[in-house]
C-alpha positions in Angstrom: 159.0 -241.5 -296.3 159.0 -237.9 -297.6 161.8 -235.6 -296.6 161.1 -232.3 -294.9 162.3 -230.4 -298.0 159.8 -232.4 -300.2 157.0 -231.6 -297.8 158.0 -228.0 -297.7 158.2 -227.9 -301.5 154.7 -229.5 -301.8 153.3 -227.0 -299.3 154.9 -224.0 -301.1 153.6 -225.3 -304.4 150.1 -225.6 -303.0 150.1 -222.1 -301.6 151.3 -220.8 -305.0 148.5 -222.7 -306.7 146.0 -221.2 -304.3 147.2 -217.7 -305.0 147.3 -218.3 -308.8 143.8 -219.7 -308.9 142.3 -217.6 -306.1 141.4 -220.8 -304.2 140.5 -219.7 -300.7 142.6 -216.5 -301.0 142.5 -213.5 -303.2 144.0 -214.2 -306.6 147.5 -212.8 -306.6 150.0 -213.6 -309.4 152.9 -212.0 -307.6 152.4 -214.1 -304.5 151.9 -217.2 -306.7 155.3 -216.6 -308.3 157.0 -216.0 -305.0 155.8 -219.3 -303.6 156.4 -221.3 -306.9 160.0 -220.0 -306.9 160.6 -221.1 -303.4 159.1 -224.5 -304.2 161.1 -224.8 -307.4 164.3 -223.9 -305.4 163.5 -227.0 -303.4 163.2 -229.1 -306.5 159.4 -229.1 -307.1 158.9 -229.9 -310.8 155.3 -228.7 -310.9 156.4 -225.3 -309.6 158.9 -225.1 -312.4 156.1 -225.8 -314.9 153.8 -223.3 -313.3 156.5 -220.6 -313.3 157.2 -221.3 -317.0 153.5 -220.9 -317.8 153.2 -217.7 -315.8 156.2 -216.0 -317.4 155.0 -217.2 -320.8 151.6 -215.5 -320.2 152.9 -212.5 -318.3 150.8 -213.6 -315.3 152.1 -212.1 -312.0 155.2 -210.7 -313.8 156.2 -209.2 -317.1 156.0 -211.6 -320.0 159.5 -213.1 -320.3 160.2 -215.7 -323.0 163.7 -216.5 -321.6 162.5 -217.1 -318.1 159.5 -219.2 -319.4 161.7 -221.4 -321.5 164.2 -221.9 -318.6 161.6 -222.9 -316.1 159.8 -225.2 -318.7 163.2 -226.7 -319.6 163.8 -227.5 -315.9 160.4 -229.2 -315.7 160.8 -231.0 -319.0 164.2 -232.5 -318.2 162.7 -233.8 -314.9 160.1 -235.7 -316.9 157.2 -233.3 -316.9 155.3 -234.4 -320.0 153.1 -231.2 -320.2 156.3 -229.1 -320.1 157.7 -231.2 -322.9 154.6 -230.6 -325.0 154.6 -226.8 -324.3 158.3 -226.6 -325.2 157.7 -228.6 -328.4 154.9 -226.1 -329.3 157.0 -223.1 -328.5 159.9 -224.2 -330.7 157.5 -225.6 -333.4 155.8 -222.2 -333.7 158.8 -220.0 -332.9 156.8 -218.3 -330.1 159.3 -216.0 -328.5 162.2 -218.2 -329.6 163.7 -219.0 -333.1 161.6 -221.6 -334.8 163.4 -224.9 -334.5 162.0 -228.2 -335.8 164.8 -230.3 -334.3 164.2 -229.0 -330.7 160.4 -229.2 -331.2 160.8 -232.8 -332.4 163.0 -233.7 -329.4 160.5 -232.4 -326.8 157.4 -233.8 -328.6 159.2 -237.2 -328.7 160.0 -237.0 -325.0 156.3 -236.5 -324.3 155.4 -239.3 -326.7 157.7 -241.7 -324.8 155.6 -241.0 -321.7 152.4 -241.7 -323.6 151.2 -238.0 -323.6 148.1 -237.9 -325.7 148.6 -236.1 -329.1 152.3 -236.0 -328.9 153.0 -238.8 -331.4 150.9 -237.0 -334.0 152.9 -233.9 -333.4 156.2 -235.8 -333.8 154.9 -237.0 -337.2 153.8 -233.5 -338.2 157.2 -232.0 -337.4 159.0 -234.9 -339.2 157.3 -234.2 -342.5 159.4 -231.1 -342.8 162.7 -232.8 -341.7 165.3 -234.9 -343.5 166.8 -238.0 -341.9 169.8 -236.1 -340.7 167.7 -233.6 -338.7 165.5 -236.4 -337.3 168.7 -238.1 -336.1 169.8 -234.8 -334.5 166.4 -234.5 -332.8 166.7 -238.0 -331.4 170.2 -237.3 -330.1 168.9 -234.1 -328.4 166.0 -236.0 -326.9 168.5 -238.5 -325.4 170.5 -235.7 -324.0 167.5 -234.0 -322.4 166.1 -237.3 -321.0 
C-alpha cells in the first residue's frame, strides 16, 4: 500500500512532467522545476533525475552544473540507472566538472550492475586509460555510492 507522501510525490512528478513536455498544459519549465522540486523533497527519484537534466540543459532555470550534478547524484545513489549513465558521461567528458575517470568508471559500473545497455562497454573504454590502482579506487567509490 502506497503512503500518502508517495502518492503526492508521484502526482507532483506527473504535473512536473506535463509542464516540462507541454502535455495537456502549456509548456513551462519554471512550473516543471517547481513541481519536480516538491516531488524530490518527498523522495521521488525520477524528479531528482528530471531536475538534474533540466539544470544541466538550462531548461526552466539558468544552466547550473553544480545543481545538475547534485540532483543527478541524489538519483544515482537511489539506483536510477540513467542518472548513473549521465553522471558517468559528465565526469568522463569533464562537462562542467573536472574530468575524472575514477568517478566516471564508478557510475558507469553502477549502471552496468543494473544491466543498463551500453554501460559495460563504457566501463571498458574508461578502464583503458586507467591503471589497476585507479580501477580499485573506482570500485571502492562504486560500493560507497551503491
